[in-house]
C-alpha positions as CSV (number, residue, x, y, z in Angstrom):
1,X,9.0,-16.1,-8.3
2,X,9.3,-13.9,-5.2
3,X,7.6,-15.1,-2.1
4,X,6.2,-11.7,-1.4
5,X,4.5,-8.9,-3.4
6,X,6.0,-5.5,-4.2
7,X,5.9,-3.2,-1.1
8,X,5.6,-6.3,1.2
9,X,8.3,-8.3,3.0
10,X,9.5,-8.0,6.6
11,X,12.6,-5.9,5.8
12,X,12.2,-3.3,8.5
13,X,12.5,-4.4,12.2
14,X,9.6,-2.3,13.4
15,X,10.8,-2.6,17.0
16,X,7.4,-2.0,18.5
17,X,8.8,-1.9,22.1
18,X,10.9,1.2,21.1
19,X,7.8,3.2,20.3
20,X,6.9,3.3,24.0
21,X,10.4,4.4,25.1
22,X,10.4,8.2,24.8
23,X,14.0,8.5,26.1
24,X,15.3,6.0,23.5
25,X,13.4,7.8,20.7
26,X,14.6,11.3,21.8
27,X,18.2,10.1,21.9
28,X,18.1,8.2,18.6
29,X,16.3,10.8,16.6
30,X,19.3,13.1,17.2
31,X,21.8,10.3,16.7
32,X,24.4,10.5,13.9
33,X,23.2,7.0,13.0
34,X,19.6,8.0,12.5
35,X,18.3,8.2,8.9
36,X,15.3,10.1,7.7
37,X,12.9,9.6,4.7
38,X,11.3,12.9,3.8
39,X,7.8,12.6,2.3
40,X,6.7,15.5,0.1
41,X,3.4,15.4,-1.8
42,X,3.1,11.7,-1.2
43,X,6.5,11.2,-2.8
44,X,9.9,9.9,-1.5
45,X,13.4,11.0,-2.3
46,X,15.6,8.8,-4.5
47,X,19.1,9.1,-5.9
48,X,21.5,7.3,-8.1
49,X,21.5,4.8,-11.0
50,X,20.2,2.3,-10.3
51,X,17.8,4.3,-8.1
52,X,17.9,3.9,-4.3
53,X,16.1,5.7,-1.5
54,X,17.8,8.7,-0.2
55,X,17.9,8.4,3.6
56,X,19.3,11.6,5.1
57,X,21.1,12.3,8.3
58,X,19.7,14.4,11.1
59,X,22.1,17.3,10.3
60,X,20.6,17.5,6.8
61,X,16.9,17.5,7.8
62,X,17.0,19.3,11.1
63,X,15.8,22.7,9.7
64,X,12.6,21.1,8.4
65,X,12.1,18.5,11.1
66,X,9.3,18.7,13.8
67,X,10.6,16.0,16.2
68,X,7.2,15.5,17.8
69,X,5.7,14.7,14.4
70,X,8.4,12.4,13.1
71,X,7.5,8.8,12.6
72,X,9.7,6.0,13.8
73,X,9.6,3.3,11.1
74,X,12.0,0.9,12.9
75,X,15.5,-0.3,12.4
76,X,16.6,-0.4,8.8
77,X,20.1,-1.7,8.0
78,X,20.9,-1.5,11.7
79,X,20.1,2.2,11.9
80,X,17.0,3.9,13.4
81,X,14.8,5.0,10.5
82,X,12.3,7.9,10.6
83,X,9.9,9.5,8.2
84,X,8.6,13.1,8.3
85,X,6.2,15.2,6.3
86,X,7.6,18.2,4.3
87,X,4.9,20.8,3.7
88,X,6.3,23.3,1.2
89,X,5.6,24.4,-2.3
90,X,8.9,23.5,-4.0
91,X,10.6,20.1,-3.7
92,X,13.1,20.1,-0.8
93,X,16.6,18.8,-0.8
94,X,17.2,19.5,-4.5
95,X,20.9,18.5,-4.2
96,X,20.1,15.2,-2.6
97,X,17.9,13.5,-5.3
98,X,14.5,13.7,-6.8
99,X,11.1,12.9,-5.5
100,X,8.9,10.2,-7.1
101,X,5.6,8.6,-6.3
102,X,5.2,5.0,-5.0
103,X,4.0,3.6,-8.3
104,X,7.3,4.5,-9.9
105,X,9.3,3.6,-6.8
106,X,7.8,0.2,-6.6
107,X,9.0,-0.6,-10.0
108,X,12.6,0.5,-9.6
109,X,13.7,0.2,-5.9
110,X,15.1,-2.9,-4.3
111,X,12.5,-4.9,-2.4
112,X,13.6,-3.7,1.1
113,X,13.6,-0.1,0.1
114,X,10.2,-0.4,-1.6
115,X,8.9,-1.8,1.7
116,X,10.4,1.1,3.7
117,X,8.9,3.9,1.5
118,X,5.5,2.3,1.4
119,X,5.5,2.2,5.2
120,X,6.6,5.8,5.3
121,X,4.1,7.2,2.9
122,X,1.2,5.2,4.4
123,X,1.9,6.6,7.9
124,X,2.5,10.2,6.8
125,X,-0.8,10.1,4.9
126,X,-2.6,8.9,7.9
127,X,-1.2,11.6,10.1
128,X,-2.4,14.3,7.7
129,X,-5.9,13.1,8.0
130,X,-5.9,12.8,11.8
131,X,-5.0,16.3,13.0
132,X,-8.3,16.6,15.0
133,X,-10.1,14.2,17.2
134,X,-13.2,12.6,15.7
135,X,-15.0,12.5,19.1
136,X,-14.4,16.1,20.5
137,X,-12.7,18.0,17.6
138,X,-9.7,18.9,19.7
139,X,-6.2,18.8,18.1
140,X,-4.4,15.5,18.3
141,X,-0.7,14.9,18.8
142,X,1.6,12.1,17.7
143,X,2.7,9.6,20.4
144,X,4.4,6.1,20.4
145,X,7.0,7.3,17.9
146,X,4.3,8.6,15.5
147,X,2.5,5.2,15.3
148,X,-0.5,6.5,17.3
149,X,-2.2,9.9,17.8
150,X,-3.8,11.1,21.0
151,X,-6.4,13.7,21.6
152,X,-5.0,16.7,23.4
153,X,-8.2,17.2,25.4
154,X,-7.6,15.5,28.8
155,X,-11.3,14.9,29.3
156,X,-11.3,12.9,26.0
157,X,-7.8,11.4,25.7
158,X,-8.9,9.3,22.7
159,X,-6.1,7.2,21.1
160,X,-6.3,6.9,17.3
161,X,-4.5,4.1,15.5
162,X,-3.4,3.9,11.9
163,X,-6.1,2.9,9.5
164,X,-5.9,0.0,7.1
165,X,-8.7,-0.6,4.6
166,X,-9.0,-4.3,3.6
167,X,-9.8,-5.0,0.0
168,X,-10.1,-8.3,-1.8
169,X,-8.7,-9.0,-5.3
170,X,-9.4,-12.2,-7.0
171,X,-8.5,-14.2,-10.1
172,X,-11.6,-16.2,-11.0
173,X,-11.3,-19.1,-13.5
174,X,-13.3,-21.9,-14.9
175,X,-10.2,-24.0,-15.5
176,X,-9.4,-23.0,-19.1
177,X,-10.4,-19.4,-18.9
178,X,-10.0,-16.5,-16.4
179,X,-12.3,-13.6,-15.8
180,X,-10.9,-10.1,-16.2
181,X,-12.6,-6.7,-16.3
182,X,-11.8,-3.1,-17.1
183,X,-12.8,0.3,-15.8
184,X,-13.6,3.1,-18.3
185,X,-10.8,5.3,-16.9
186,X,-8.0,2.7,-17.6
187,X,-5.7,2.9,-20.6
188,X,-7.2,1.4,-23.7
189,X,-7.0,-2.4,-23.8
190,X,-6.1,-2.8,-20.1
191,X,-7.9,-5.6,-18.2
192,X,-7.4,-6.7,-14.6
193,X,-8.8,-9.0,-11.9
194,X,-11.9,-8.3,-9.9
195,X,-11.4,-6.2,-6.7
196,X,-13.4,-4.3,-4.1
197,X,-13.4,-3.3,-0.4
198,X,-14.6,-5.6,2.4
199,X,-17.8,-4.3,4.0
200,X,-18.5,-4.2,7.7
201,X,-19.7,-7.6,9.1
202,X,-18.3,-9.4,6.1
203,X,-15.8,-12.2,5.8
204,X,-13.1,-12.2,3.2
205,X,-14.7,-15.2,1.4
206,X,-18.1,-13.5,1.4
207,X,-16.5,-10.3,0.0
208,X,-15.0,-12.2,-2.9
209,X,-18.3,-13.8,-3.8
210,X,-20.2,-10.6,-3.4
211,X,-17.8,-8.4,-5.5
212,X,-17.6,-11.0,-8.3
213,X,-21.4,-11.3,-8.4
214,X,-22.0,-7.5,-8.2
215,X,-19.5,-6.7,-10.9
216,X,-19.9,-9.6,-13.4
217,X,-22.9,-11.8,-12.3
218,X,-20.6,-14.8,-12.0
219,X,-21.2,-17.2,-9.1
220,X,-18.1,-18.4,-7.3
221,X,-17.6,-21.7,-5.5
222,X,-14.3,-22.5,-3.8
223,X,-12.2,-19.5,-2.7
224,X,-8.5,-19.9,-2.0
225,X,-6.2,-17.4,-0.3
226,X,-3.1,-16.5,-2.4
227,X,-1.1,-13.6,-0.8
228,X,-1.5,-10.0,0.3
229,X,0.0,-6.6,-0.6
230,X,0.2,-3.3,1.2
231,X,-1.3,-0.8,-1.2
232,X,-0.8,2.7,0.4
233,X,-3.0,4.6,-2.1
234,X,-3.7,5.8,0.5
235,X,-4.3,3.0,3.0
236,X,-5.4,-0.3,1.5
237,X,-4.3,-3.8,2.2
238,X,-5.0,-6.0,-0.9
239,X,-5.9,-9.6,0.0
240,X,-5.4,-11.8,-3.0
241,X,-7.4,-14.9,-3.8
242,X,-8.1,-17.4,-6.5
243,X,-11.7,-18.6,-7.0
244,X,-13.5,-21.2,-9.0
245,X,-16.4,-20.1,-11.2
246,X,-19.7,-22.1,-11.1
247,X,-21.5,-20.0,-13.7
248,X,-20.4,-18.5,-17.0
249,X,-22.8,-15.8,-18.1
250,X,-21.3,-12.3,-17.7
251,X,-23.6,-9.4,-16.9
252,X,-22.3,-6.0,-15.7
253,X,-24.6,-5.4,-12.8
254,X,-23.3,-2.5,-10.7
255,X,-21.7,-0.2,-13.3
256,X,-18.2,-0.5,-11.8
257,X,-16.8,-2.1,-15.0
258,X,-17.0,-1.0,-18.6
259,X,-16.4,-4.5,-19.8
260,X,-15.6,-8.0,-18.5
261,X,-14.6,-11.1,-20.5
262,X,-13.4,-14.6,-20.2
263,X,-9.8,-15.0,-21.6
264,X,-7.8,-18.2,-22.4
265,X,-4.1,-18.5,-21.6
266,X,-3.4,-18.3,-25.3
267,X,-5.3,-15.0,-25.6
268,X,-3.5,-13.5,-22.6
269,X,-0.1,-14.5,-24.1
270,X,-1.0,-12.9,-27.4
271,X,-0.6,-9.3,-26.2
272,X,-4.3,-8.6,-25.8
273,X,-5.6,-7.6,-23.3
274,X,-2.9,-5.5,-21.7
275,X,-2.3,-7.0,-18.3
276,X,-2.0,-5.2,-15.0
277,X,1.2,-3.5,-14.0
278,X,3.9,-5.9,-12.8
279,X,4.2,-4.2,-9.4
280,X,0.6,-5.1,-8.6
281,X,-0.8,-8.2,-6.9
282,X,-3.3,-8.4,-9.8
283,X,-0.4,-9.1,-12.1
284,X,1.0,-11.8,-9.8
285,X,-2.4,-13.5,-9.7
286,X,-2.6,-13.5,-13.5
287,X,0.9,-14.7,-14.0
288,X,0.3,-17.5,-11.5
289,X,-2.7,-18.7,-13.4
290,X,-0.8,-18.5,-16.7
291,X,2.0,-20.6,-15.3
292,X,-0.4,-23.2,-13.9
293,X,-0.7,-25.1,-17.2
């Protein structure tokens, strides 16, 4: 089994010190070695069979590139890698590949490229939502290689940093059974682990216990950290746990779920319920429990 989840893995040398070197950034954004990942409608460009991310040279992207709004992702395969937002009706670069969303890309790209495009889409989405200062309403501009925005009002000068929303996701078991639920909007027969956002002033362990109780009425005892997964839809970080149930009676308390049930390993291996998609940390939690016989 991989030691990291889809979209995770330290494949990009983020080179944080380069973000604060405007001369280096200006020189390298125009370098023949630089490569650019265009993001269009939250999608990234891929090409080939098997698919790989299409990273374009400066000469190809220059007509659509706003250098002050380009995002320095880091060094990727020993080249400076940048992302930039393309705001147009029709898909750009039709001769260079096709645009696809992250859920598809996470299932077909090599691990290092999936990590790169998740990073790109997350930052581009954040930039779109931070065009104006939340304190004084003045326009903001990208600084630090696109990894920060700054208010253009000198009297304010607020610095805005990328947002990450922590969410817990947990595989609860009583030893022989695990607890899975389903939302009404999901495909028929699909069940998954319990998940929810961490609230202000709340520890991760407290969030696990609260979410499980609110959604299913199950009390949880011991909570164990498993792994994490960047989930840029648009800005979540999924923090995965396993937990031990100390009660058994399911009640749907907060209306988040349409159904919740206890399932044995035999039932999960039978084909019902349908399990979470393989690119998700939810599926990794379920598979880990299935393998722990």
